[in-house]
C-alpha positions in Angstrom: 129.4 118.0 176.8 129.0 121.4 174.8 128.0 119.9 171.3 125.1 117.7 173.5 124.1 121.1 175.5 123.6 122.9 172.5 121.7 119.9 170.5 119.9 119.8 173.7 118.9 123.7 173.6 118.0 123.9 169.9 120.2 127.1 169.9 117.6 129.0 171.6 119.3 131.9 173.7 116.6 131.6 176.0 116.8 127.8 177.0 120.8 128.2 177.0 120.3 130.5 179.8 117.8 128.4 181.5 119.6 125.6 181.2 123.3 127.4 182.4 121.6 128.3 185.6 120.6 125.0 186.6 123.8 123.3 185.5 125.4 125.8 188.0 124.2 124.6 190.5 125.2 121.0 189.9 128.1 119.0 190.1 130.9 119.7 187.5 130.9 115.9 186.3 129.7 114.5 183.4 127.5 112.1 185.0 125.8 115.0 186.8 125.1 116.8 184.1 123.9 113.8 181.9 121.4 113.5 184.6 120.2 116.9 184.7 120.0 117.3 180.7 118.0 114.4 180.7 115.3 115.7 182.9 115.4 118.9 181.5 114.1 117.8 178.4 111.6 116.1 180.3 110.6 119.6 182.2 108.1 121.9 179.7 108.8 124.8 182.0 111.8 126.1 180.6 111.0 125.8 177.2 107.1 127.4 177.7 109.0 130.9 177.6 111.0 130.3 174.6 108.3 128.3 172.7 104.8 131.2 173.7 107.8 133.6 172.4 108.3 131.9 169.2 104.7 131.0 168.6 103.5 135.1 169.0 106.6 136.5 167.2 107.6 134.4 164.5 105.6 135.1 161.1 103.1 133.2 160.1 104.9 131.2 157.3 108.1 130.2 159.3 105.6 128.9 162.0 104.4 126.9 159.5 107.0 125.2 158.1 108.7 124.7 161.6 105.5 122.6 162.3 105.9 120.6 159.7 108.9 119.0 161.5 106.7 117.0 163.6 105.9 114.4 161.1 109.1 113.1 161.4 110.0 111.1 163.8 113.1 112.1 166.8 115.9 112.1 165.7 115.6 111.5 162.0 117.4 113.2 159.9 115.3 114.8 157.4 117.0 114.5 153.5 116.8 118.4 152.5 115.5 117.6 148.8 112.6 116.1 150.7 111.7 118.7 152.7 111.6 121.4 150.5 109.7 119.3 147.9 106.9 118.5 150.9 106.9 121.9 151.9 106.1 123.1 148.2 103.6 120.8 148.4 101.5 121.9 150.3 102.4 125.3 149.8 104.1 125.8 152.9 106.6 128.7 152.9 105.4 131.5 150.7 104.8 135.0 151.1 102.7 137.9 149.9 104.3 139.9 146.6 107.0 137.0 145.3 107.6 136.5 142.1 110.3 133.7 143.2 109.7 130.0 142.1 108.4 127.9 145.0 111.5 126.0 145.4 113.2 128.9 146.3 111.4 130.3 148.7 111.7 127.0 150.4 114.9 126.5 150.3 115.3 130.2 152.2 112.5 129.8 154.9 114.8 126.4 155.8 117.9 129.1 155.9 116.0 131.7 158.0 115.0 128.6 160.1 118.7 127.2 160.4 119.9 131.2 160.8 117.4 131.2 164.0 119.2 128.1 166.0 115.8 126.5 165.9 116.7 123.8 162.7 120.0 121.9 163.4 122.0 121.3 159.9 123.4 117.4 160.4 124.9 117.0 157.3 126.3 119.3 154.7 127.2 118.9 151.2 131.1 119.7 149.6 129.6 123.0 149.0 128.3 124.1 151.9 124.5 123.6 151.5 122.9 121.9 153.6 122.2 118.1 152.8 120.1 116.8 156.3 118.9 118.6 158.9 116.3 117.9 161.8 114.8 119.6 165.4 116.9 118.9 168.4 114.8 116.0 170.2 113.5 118.1 173.0 112.6 121.1 171.0 110.7 118.8 168.9 108.9 117.3 171.6 108.0 120.8 173.0 107.7 122.3 169.4 104.8 119.3 168.5 102.2 120.2 171.7 102.0 123.8 169.7 101.7 122.3 166.2 98.8 120.4 167.8 97.4 123.6 169.4 97.3 125.1 166.2 95.7 122.6 164.7 98.7 121.8 162.0 99.3 118.5 163.9 96.2 116.6 166.0 96.4 113.6 167.8 96.2 110.5 166.4 93.1 109.2 168.2 89.7 107.7 166.3 87.7 110.9 167.7 90.0 113.5 165.8 90.0 114.3 162.0 93.3 114.7 161.1 94.5 116.6 158.6 98.0 114.8 158.2 99.0 111.0 158.5 103.0 110.3 159.8 103.0 106.4 160.5 106.0 105.9 162.4 105.2 102.1 162.9 104.4 102.9 166.6 102.1 100.3 168.7 100.0 103.2 170.7 99.0 105.1 168.1 95.8 104.4 166.5 96.2 104.7 163.2 98.5 102.0 163.4 95.5 100.0 164.1 94.4 101.2 161.3 97.1 100.5 158.5 98.5 97.8 160.1 96.2 95.6 162.3 93.5 92.8 161.8 90.3 94.8 162.4 90.2 97.8 160.9 87.7 100.8 161.6 84.1 100.9 160.1 83.6 103.3 157.1 81.9 106.0 158.8 84.7 106.2 161.6 87.2 106.4 158.8 85.6 109.3 156.6 85.5 111.3 159.7 88.9 110.9 160.7 90.5 110.6 157.2 88.4 112.8 155.1 90.0 116.0 155.7 93.9 114.3 155.2 96.3 116.7 153.0 99.7 114.7 153.8 100.4 111.0 154.4 104.3 109.9 155.3 104.7 106.1 156.3 107.9 105.6 157.8 107.4 102.1 157.6 111.2 100.8 156.5 110.5 97.4 157.6 112.5 95.1 154.5 109.9 92.6 153.7 106.5 92.7 151.6 104.1 93.8 154.2 104.5 97.2 154.9 103.9 97.6 150.9 100.7 95.5 151.0 99.5 97.2 154.2 99.6 101.0 153.1 98.4 99.6 149.8 95.4 98.2 151.5 94.8 100.9 153.7 94.8 103.5 150.6 91.9 101.3 149.0 90.1 101.2 151.7 90.1 104.3 152.5 90.1 105.5 148.7 86.9 103.8 148.6 85.1 105.7 151.2 85.9 108.6 149.5 88.9 109.8 151.6 92.3 111.3 151.2 90.1 113.6 148.4 92.2 116.5 149.1 95.2 114.6 149.3 98.0 116.7 148.1 101.6 114.7 149.8 101.7 110.4 149.2 105.8 110.4 150.7 106.3 106.4 150.7 109.6 106.6 150.9 111.8 103.2 151.8 108.3 101.5 152.2 109.0 98.6 150.7 107.0 97.4 147.3 104.0 99.9 147.8 101.0 98.3 146.1 99.7 101.1 144.0 96.0 99.8 142.8 94.3 102.2 140.0 92.5 103.9 143.4 95.7 105.7 143.6 94.7 107.7 140.2 91.4 109.0 141.8 93.9 111.0 144.1 93.2 114.1 141.7 94.6 116.8 143.6 98.2 114.7 145.1 101.7 117.0 144.2 103.6 114.8 145.5 104.2 111.0 145.3 107.5 109.9 147.0 108.6 106.4 146.0 111.9 106.3 146.4 114.0 103.2 147.9 110.9 101.2 147.3 112.1 98.2 144.9 108.9 98.9 142.8 109.6 97.3 139.8 106.7 99.1 137.1 105.1 102.6 137.2 101.3 101.9 136.3 100.3 103.6 133.0 97.1 105.3 135.1 99.8 108.1 136.7 99.0 110.1 134.0 95.4 110.8 136.2 96.9 112.7 138.4 96.5 116.1 136.8 98.1 117.9 139.5 101.2 116.2 140.3 104.6 118.0 140.5 106.9 115.8 142.1 107.7 112.3 141.3 110.7 111.0 142.8 111.7 107.1 141.7 114.9 106.7 142.1 116.3 104.1 143.9 113.9 101.9 142.4 114.0 99.0 139.7 111.8 100.6 137.0 113.5 100.7 133.6 111.2 102.3 131.3 108.4 104.9 132.4 104.9 104.8 130.8 103.9 106.8 127.9 101.4 108.2 129.2 104.0 110.1 131.4 104.6 112.3 128.5 100.8 113.5 129.2 101.6 115.1 133.0 101.5 118.7 132.2 102.0 119.7 135.7 105.0 117.8 136.6 107.6 119.7 137.7 110.4 117.3 138.7 111.0 113.9 138.1 113.7 111.9 139.7 115.0 108.4 138.4 117.7 105.4 138.9 120.3 105.7 136.2 121.3 102.2 137.7 118.4 100.8 136.1 118.6 102.6 133.0 115.1 103.7 133.2 114.4 105.6 130.2 111.7 107.2 128.2 109.5 106.0 125.1 108.8 108.3 122.1 106.5 111.2 122.9 103.4 110.9 121.7 101.9 113.8 119.5 99.5 115.1 121.9 102.0 115.6 124.5 101.4 117.8 127.3 104.4 117.5 129.7 106.5 121.2 129.0 107.1 122.4 132.4 109.3 119.9 133.7 112.4 121.6 135.8 114.5 119.1 136.9 115.2 115.5 135.3 117.9 113.3 137.3 118.7 109.6 136.7 118.2 110.0 132.9 120.0 107.2 130.4 120.3 108.1 126.9 121.2 105.1 124.5 121.1 105.1 120.6 116.9 104.4 121.1 116.2 107.4 123.4 113.6 109.7 122.2 115.9 112.7 122.6 115.4 114.7 119.0 111.1 115.3 119.2 110.9 114.0 122.0 113.6 115.2 125.4 114.7 118.1 123.4 111.1 119.4 123.7 111.6 119.6 127.5 113.3 123.7 127.0 112.6 124.6 130.6 115.0 122.2 132.5 116.5 123.8 135.3 118.9 120.8 136.8 119.6 117.8 134.5 121.7 114.7 135.4 121.6 112.1 132.7 124.1 109.2 131.3 124.9 108.1 128.3 125.3 104.4 127.1 125.2 103.8 124.1 124.9 100.1 123.2 125.5 99.5 119.2 128.9 99.6 117.6 127.3 101.8 114.1 129.4 104.5 114.4 126.9 106.9 112.6 124.0 106.1 114.9 126.0 106.8 117.6 127.1 110.4 116.8 123.7 111.3 116.1 122.7 110.6 118.9 125.4 112.2 120.5 125.1 115.1 118.4 121.4 115.8 119.5 122.0 115.4 123.0 125.0 118.2 122.8 122.3 120.2 121.0 119.5 119.6 123.9 121.6 120.5 126.5 123.1 123.8 124.4 119.2 125.0 123.9 118.1 124.9 128.1 118.9 128.6 128.7 117.7 128.0 132.4 119.9 125.4 133.5 121.6 125.8 136.8 122.9 122.6 137.4 123.8 119.9 134.8 125.3 116.5 135.2 126.4 114.7 132.3 128.2 111.3 132.1 129.4 108.7 129.8 130.0 105.1 130.4 131.3 102.6 127.9 135.2 101.3 128.6 134.5 99.6 125.1 133.6 102.5 123.1 136.2 105.7 122.4 133.0 107.8 122.1 133.4 111.5 123.7 130.7 113.7 125.6 128.9 115.4 123.4 128.8 119.0 124.7 129.0 122.3 123.1 129.6 125.8 124.0 127.8 126.6 127.6 129.0 130.7 127.8 125.7 132.1 127.1 123.9 129.7 130.0 124.1 132.5 132.8 121.9 130.3 135.4 124.5 128.0 135.3 126.1 127.5 138.9 127.0 123.9 139.2 128.8 121.1 136.4 130.0 118.0 137.1 131.3 116.2 133.9 132.1 112.6 133.5 133.9 111.6 130.3 136.2 112.5 127.0 135.6 115.6 126.4 134.8 116.0 122.5 135.4 119.7 122.4 139.0 120.4 123.8 137.9 124.7 124.4 134.8 123.9 126.2 136.6 124.4 129.3 137.3 128.5 127.9 133.7 128.3 127.1 132.1 128.4 130.5 129.5 130.8 131.9 131.2 133.0 134.2 128.3 132.7 137.4 130.2 129.0 137.8 130.6 128.0 141.7 131.3 124.0 141.7 132.6 122.5 138.6 133.9 118.6 138.8 135.5 116.8 135.8 136.7 113.0 135.2 138.3 111.2 132.5 138.6 114.1 130.9 141.7 113.2 129.1 142.7 116.8 128.9 146.0 117.5 127.7 146.5 121.3 128.7 146.8 122.8 132.0 143.0 123.2 133.1 144.1 125.7 136.3 145.5 127.7 133.2 141.8 128.1 131.7 139.6 127.7 135.3 141.7 130.2 137.3 139.9 132.9 135.8 136.0 131.9 136.4 135.5 134.7 139.0 132.8 133.0 141.7 134.3 129.3 141.4 134.4 128.3 144.7 134.4 124.2 143.9 137.0 122.6 142.2 137.3 118.4 141.9 139.5 117.0 139.1 139.1 113.4 139.7 140.3 110.2 137.8 142.3 110.9 134.3 140.5 114.2 133.8 143.9 115.4 133.3 147.0 113.8 131.8 150.0 116.3 131.2 152.5 116.2 134.4 152.6 119.9 135.7 150.1 121.9 136.3 150.5 126.0 137.8 147.8 128.2 139.3 148.7 131.7 138.4 148.7 135.0 140.6 145.4 136.7 141.2 143.8 133.2 140.0 141.0 131.4 141.6 139.6 134.5 143.6 136.7 132.6 145.5 138.1 128.6 145.6 137.4 127.3 148.7 137.7 124.0 148.3 140.0 122.0 145.6 140.5 118.1 145.0 143.0 116.4 142.7 141.7 112.6 142.7 144.4 110.0 140.3 145.8 112.2 138.4 148.4 109.8 137.5 150.6 111.3 135.0 151.0 114.8 137.1 154.4 115.1 138.6 154.9 119.0 139.8 152.5 121.7 141.0 152.9 125.3 141.4 150.8 127.5 143.1 152.0 131.1 142.7 151.7 134.0 144.8 148.3 135.6 144.8 147.0 132.4 143.5 143.8 130.7 145.6 144.0 133.2 148.5 140.4 131.8 149.7 141.2 128.0 149.6 140.7 125.9 153.0 140.3 122.4 152.3 142.8 120.5 149.9 142.1 117.3 149.2 144.8 114.7 147.4 144.6 111.0 146.4 146.0 108.8 144.2 148.4 111.6 142.3 151.1 108.6 142.9 153.9 110.6 140.8 153.5 114.3 142.7 156.7 114.6 144.9 155.5 117.7 146.7 153.3 120.0 147.7 153.4 124.0 146.6 154.2 126.7 148.8 150.9 128.5 148.1 148.8 126.9 150.2 150.0 128.3 153.4 145.8 129.3 154.0 144.0 125.8 154.1 143.1 124.5 157.6 142.4 120.9 156.0 144.2 118.9 154.3 143.8 115.4 153.5 146.6 113.5 151.5 145.6 109.7 150.6 148.2 107.1 148.9 151.1 109.6 147.4 154.1 107.3 146.5 156.9 109.5 145.6 155.7 112.7 148.2 158.4 111.9 151.4 156.5 111.1 154.3 158.8 113.0 156.1 157.1 116.4 154.6 153.8 115.6 154.9 154.6 115.1 158.8 156.1 118.5 159.0 152.8 120.1 157.6 151.3 120.0 161.3 154.6 122.4 162.4 154.9 124.4 159.6 152.2 125.3 157.7 151.0 127.9 159.6 152.9 129.3 163.0 151.7 133.4 162.0 148.3 132.1 162.2 147.6 129.7 164.9 145.9 127.6 162.6 145.3 124.1 163.3 145.7 121.8 160.1 144.0 118.2 159.7 146.6 115.7 158.4 145.5 113.0 156.9 147.8 110.5 155.3 147.6 107.1 153.8 150.5 105.7 152.0 150.6 103.4 148.8 152.3 100.4 151.1 
């Protein structure tokens, strides 16, 4: 009930006080308080003072960001990567006199709203960053009225000129008839309604061909009537098979095109006509090859691909102008991929996620391509996040990684595959906060090298990353480590944590380390412990952890134990 009250109030102190006064006059039963909460959500009066205060004292750049939440359905958990990209596309969150990247500015705006208890974090990533968020339902409903008053959002009636269109598939909304109805309004009515639209979002998630066809027809008709000429955002995420006709090429000011989870099979070549496009999201589509025109998109900053459908680039034309790309995620590189004089010209990348999957057994060709990938990664001096995977059980090729010690901006690295350079761990930058290793086949104890990274907070040693049988964490090592996961280290038998190591560790997870016999003594400070499939560790030992782990600190330790049997 406590969390329900906080969700209802949105963490706003004035609203919490008013609700507390109301609840204090009622019987303290779940049924009675539930009725109060339901009525409280509907009444405007308890919210008016708090909302007026927000509207009066909150800076305009934050109010506009907060208004944007009104475009999403009630109770919708909004992915932060999506929200930030939309804000950037509309130029929201911008502050005067700042040289920061717009993405960084938007992220700081979201953090500020979260700290003010106006935005709820509904899910966090393991590294603590917000993954999804939303407004409390009641707060969103009342705040929506403020957004309309400020002409940020407007009622979707035929008489109003609309700046932002959000199709929630609600039949009582006049936009429903415009997109999904049989009788379309007149051309003059369409123009007067949609000529000023700058954002179009669809939440039509029906799993058939109708959503894509209907939104495609609506776009065609509106564009033919000179609507959407100022459109900056076209977000069709989860809209099944959207119809993208040549009319889309007329959206000259479009900055964001979201096609994630659309089942789209082919990206039309006229995509290069969208000269101002900054973000193109093709993740979870079935597109396997990008048109050559993608190389002509000079303003493109963020490109998300689907690695499981092997989405690839074609060779770069001589007159290529794609030079500002900062995010390239989901790329698949094989022996035919244009790495040299192609992908390796993209040197402004800050986030790179790629998978190497060679189809050839010709050693010379494969090694040459892997060497090219390694050289490319080493040139990326602005890199902040790197995910590099190698998937091929038949061929024993190794990850083509070279020294990253000069990558002073790199904070996150995720490596899947055997490391060709065994000393690479000693050549990692001091800036790293998050490391994940899998199938690295390391023979030497990685803890003895990684423990000196001063900012490392999250470490995951996953399947077959370490092949040794002993592991030691030395005194003073891992001074900032908060989360440690050890998965499927099949040879590990003994793990020692010496006094003074990992002083800030809070979350420990051990899974399928089948030969590990005992937990070390130096992890008394953890608050969450999860143990899965440890056949050699006595069950009696894990049963005693809750009682013995923190008697002097009075901390609660959560223990999950799943045996092999």
